N, C-alpha and C positions, 0 to 999 in steps of 0.2 A: 892665918892668913884664909881668908876665903878664895873655894875656886872662879866665881863669879869674878871676873872680869867689864862685864858690861850686862845691863837689864835695862829690859823696856817696861816703862811703868804707864799703865793707863791714869791718865794725870788730870784731874779737871781744875784744877789751882785753887780749890778749895781747903779746908782746913786738914781734914785726914790726908789727901794726898800730900800736900804740902809736908805735912808731918812724916808720912812714907819716904818721902824724896831724901829729907836732911837723915832720916833712920838708915833706910839703905847706905848713904854714901858714909856714915857714920860704922855701921855694924858690917856692912860687907867689903868696904875700902875699894867701892866698884865704881867705874864709871855711868852715867846714869842718862838713859833716854827717854823725853817726856813724850808721848802719844795722848793728845787731846782728839775728842771725834764730834764734829759737830751733826748731831741726828735729829738736829730741831729744837733743840731745848727753849729755843728764845731765849740763851743767855749772851751775852757779849765773852767770845772766848779769849781775843788777843790778851786780856789780865793775865793768863795763863802763861803765855809767852815769856812778859816781862816777868814775872815772877820766877819760872823757869833759869833765865837768863840770871837775878839773882841768886840764885843756887848755884853760878858756875858753869849751868850749862852749855855746852859748846851750839850756838846758834842752828848749824847742821844736824843736831840730836836732838833738835824741838822740832815735831808734827803736831801741825794742827789741820786734820784733814775736815773738807766738806764733804757727808755722806749722806746726804738724804736722800739724792735720787739713789744710788745704790741700795740704802734701806727700805724704800717704799717699795721698789722695783722687783730688788732680788730678795726680800725675806717679808715684808707685810703683806703685798699683794699674794705672794704663793700660798703665806698660812692662809689668806681670807678666800682661796679658792676652793678650800677646805671644808669653810664656815666654819675655822674652828672654834673653839670657845672651852676654857677649862673649868669642869667643876658646874656646868650649867648655867655659869655667868660671865668666867674674868675672859677678857679678849688678849691676854698673854702681851700687853704693851712693855713690860719689861724685860720677861722672858726673849721675847723674839729680834731684842734688841743686843742680846749676849753674842749669838754666837757670828754676828759682824764685827764687835770689838774684839773678840779672839780672833778673828781672822786678819784684823789690820795688826793688831800684835805679834802675830806669827810674819805677817809680812814683814813686816818693820826691823823684825829679828835677824829675816835675812838679809835684809838689803843693808843693815850695819853692821851686821856677823856680832852681834849679842849672842850670849848663852844663855839669857835667861829672862823670863818675865816675873810681873808684880804687879797686882791689883791691892785695891782697897776692900774687897767685900771681904765681912765676918765671918767668924766660923760657925754663925749660928742658922745664916741666910742661904739664900738657892742660889745666889750669883757665884760663891765660888765653885760652885760646883759645874755650872753653865759655861764661866770661864776657862775652867779647866777641863772639860770634859771638849771641847771644842780646840783649845789650845793641844792637848796630847792627839785630838785626831787629827791635827793636822802638822804637826810636828812630836811625834811619840817622844823623842830623847828630849824634851826642851825641860829646862827646869824651872819652876816656879815657886815665887817667893811669895808668901802669904802674910803681911806682917802682923796681922790681927790672930795668927796660930802660935807668933813665935813671944811677941813683947808682952809686956807688962801693963801697959797703957791702956787697959781695958774700962776707962771713963770718960767723959768730958774733959772734966777737971785734969787728970792727967795729959791730957793732949794737949791743952793750955799752957800746965805749966811746962811742957816741954817746948812746943811752940815759945813762949817766953825766954826761955832759958837757952835758947838756938838762934835766937832773931828773924823768928818766923813770924811774917806780917800777920795780924789776927784782925779778921772784919770787924769793924764796929759792933756790927750783927750778932758776931758770936761773942763780944765781951758782955752783949746785955741781955744773952740769952738764948740770941741766935731761933731759927725756926721751930715753934714746938712739934715739928715732925721731922721726920726723916723723910727724903723726895727723890723722886726721879722724873725727868720728862724728856719725852723726845715726840718725834710726828704724830706717833700714835696713839699717845696717853699723859699724863701727868700723873702719879701714885702720891698717896700720904699715907705713912706710917710713924706709929712712937707718941709717946706722949698720951696726950687725954686721948686717941685712940686704943691705947692699950687696955682700957675698959672698953669690952664690946659690946656692953649694955650703955654707953655714951652716945647721943648724937653726935656727930660730926657739926661743929659751929659753923653755920654760914658763910664767916668771913672765910674759911679754910680755902673755899673752889675759887679756883683762878681762872679756868678756861670757861667756866658754863653761868650763866644765870640759873635760878632756882626754876623751877617749871610757872610756881608763883608768879616770878616776876618775869615772864617771858612773853612777848607781842600776843595781844589775843586775838590778832589776825595772823590766819594759817599764809605759810608762805611752799609752793608748790616750786620741784623740783627736775629735771629730766637728766637719767642719766645713760649715758649709753656707753656698752659693751661689745668687747673683742675677744674672743676666746677665754673670756672670765674675767678680764682686767678692765676696769676704768680707764677712757682713752677721751673722755668728753663729759663736760655739766654743762646744762642748757644751751647745748652745739656748739661749745666751745672745745676747742682741743687743749688738753693740758697733758704737760708731765705726772710721771706718777707722783713724784712729790705736790705737784700744786693742786693736782686733786684733792692729796691725803690735809694739805693746808686749807684749802677750801671749804671740805668736805667739816675742818675742825671750827672754822668761825663760821657756820650756818648751825652748827649742830648744837654751837657753846652761846649761840643767841637765841635760840628756841629750849633751851634749857634740857636737851638732850647728853645721855650719856652718863651719868652718875653714877654709883657702883657704891655698896658698900657690902665687904665682903669678908669673910673670915675663912682662910684658905687653907688649905694642909700642905704644907711646907715639905721639902725633900729630903730634910733631916727629921723630918718624926712630930714636929711641934704644930700647933694651929697658930697662924699669925692673922691678926686683922688689921684690914688696908681699903683704905678707900680711894676711888679710881675716875679719873675724868679721862674719855674716851668717845668723844663725840662724833667725831668722823668714824671712827670703826663702828660704832653703832649702825649708823647708815650703810657703811657700806655692806655690815652684815645681814641686815633687815632685803635692801637693794640685791644683792648677789644669790639670795634664796628666792628671789621673786623672777629673775630670769633663769636661773634653772629649771623653776616650776614648768614651765613652757618649751624647754628646749631638751632638756634631761628625759632619757627613757625611764619609767619606773623604776624597773628594779636597778639600773645605775645610781639614780639618787637614792635611794634606799640603803646600797651598798656603800656609797659614800657616807651615808647616816653613821652605818656599823661603823665605819673605820675612822670618822671624824673625834671620838673620843683617845682613841690609842694614838691619835697623829698629837691631840691637844696635850696626853701628859709626854712626846716626846719632846712635843717642845719644852716645855714646862720645866721638866727635867734635863736639859741641856741636852739632849741627843739631835740637836740639828743637823750636825755632821755625818750621825751614824748612819751604817748603809740601809738599817729598816727606815729610815724616814727618807733616805733618797727614794728608797723605791715604793714607797707609799706616795711622795710625791711624782714618782713616771706615771703610777698607777692617774691622780688627780690629773694632773695636767689633759693627759690622755681626755679625759672627760669634758676638756672644757673647750675644745674643737668647735664644738657645736654650740657654746653660749657666747651666742651673740644676739644683738639686739638692744633694747633701753626700755629703761623703767620710771614711772615715775611717780615720786613721793609728796606726800604732804609732812611739812614738819608743824608740830606744834603741839608748844607745852607740854616737851619731854617725850614726844611721841614721833616716832617714825612711821607713816599711814601710808604704805602701797595702796595706790588707786589707778594703777594701770600697768601691762606689761605687755611688749610687743618684739616679735620677732620675724621680719619679713623674709629671712633664708632657712632659719631652722626652729621654728615652731611647729611642736609635736601637735600643737591643740587644734581640734577640726571640729568645726563648729556644726559642718553636717551629721555628725555624729553624735557629736555633747548636747544637741537641742532638744528641749521641752518639746517643741513642736512636730510635726511630719517629718521625720528625716528621708522618707521615700525610699525606703530599702534598706538604707545604711547600713542598720544595726536591726538584727531580729532578736526582738527580744525573748522570743520563747528558746532561744539557746540558753540564757540565763537558767533555766530548771536543771536542766543535766547538771551544768557544772553546781550547781548549791549539793545538789544530793550527792553528787561522786565528794565534795567537801566535807559532808555530812556522815559519811557513810561511818570514818571511825566512830564518831560522836553513838551515832546509832547503836552500832555492836556493841559498845561498852553500857549504854544506858539498858538493852537487852539485856545484858548480863548480871548488870545490877537487880534490873526488875527479878529473875528468876533466885537470884540469892536473897532476897524480899530486902534488898537495901532502897534506900530513898534515892 
């Protein structure tokens, strides 16, 4: 008899988590609570409730939560204040959603008196790490059940057979082979992995992409967009005030229309293997470019450079599941402190897969001084003779080394 009496399952209502639900009931003989998160994936979530009821889940044990605003406000926006990019390209669309799911799993665990959580991440992937590190950080004694590390249903065929044996409804798309890709979607991105993409030399089919048109098919006319910032976060588009989730949804729409935000990447997974994935992050791509533009006139040079130095470390923490770690929180405190002066507006031009910054302005916090930067007569604002001493001092160590090499007869 298992010591687990009640478990909270991260439940999508799809084939994998439906099998997991039944497997938990049979294997652990426990009560199951289902949690389904609306992170803006664009799918109808109410069918998950109907499926859970069919498995005998009590209505009060079915949680379907709209987390879109919290997701963008408390996770996406803080990450973009750091201009976060993993391995030079990836905007961390999947990674940043996992700490919120872990947080809500623990909240529901506390609310329902459950003693365990469960997820559908495989033993090969990063998500198992992200879910569980988050859970342990928020509730150290929580028990985690990861079926893919326990059961022998390690192929799609075995999952299908288990589903049919136990009367689990299987959508027609699964019977016909399903999507050729493993997909994850939320308001920040949609990702594609598996099947055809497991050959890193193979180009992704055009029919795969869902949010963006190809740059070749994008409009021939550019579109201008004005983006307003307060303390490093976008608060309005084209003069219209919006909530964080509304901002990202609108940027996705505009970016997708202009073929912006596609990425084909081979990344280094936390567990040690390389993995090829394709991503669509249209809104995030615009956000990253525009945020750097407003920072360029508002941040002190050394503060900006310090942020750039810290960004790869911050990105690795998010990618590797350490959102709730003390070091990420400490970095966030520093980053957020730098953003108090990041206020103003940026104008971008969207065209054929490109985000082109064409202007930026901050009436209250701009450090750009045209009287000093001008190529015209600056009326003594900057004494160009000062540069000679600066250059000589900075060249001193190199001149000393060059003299030493000359004495030794070296080039």
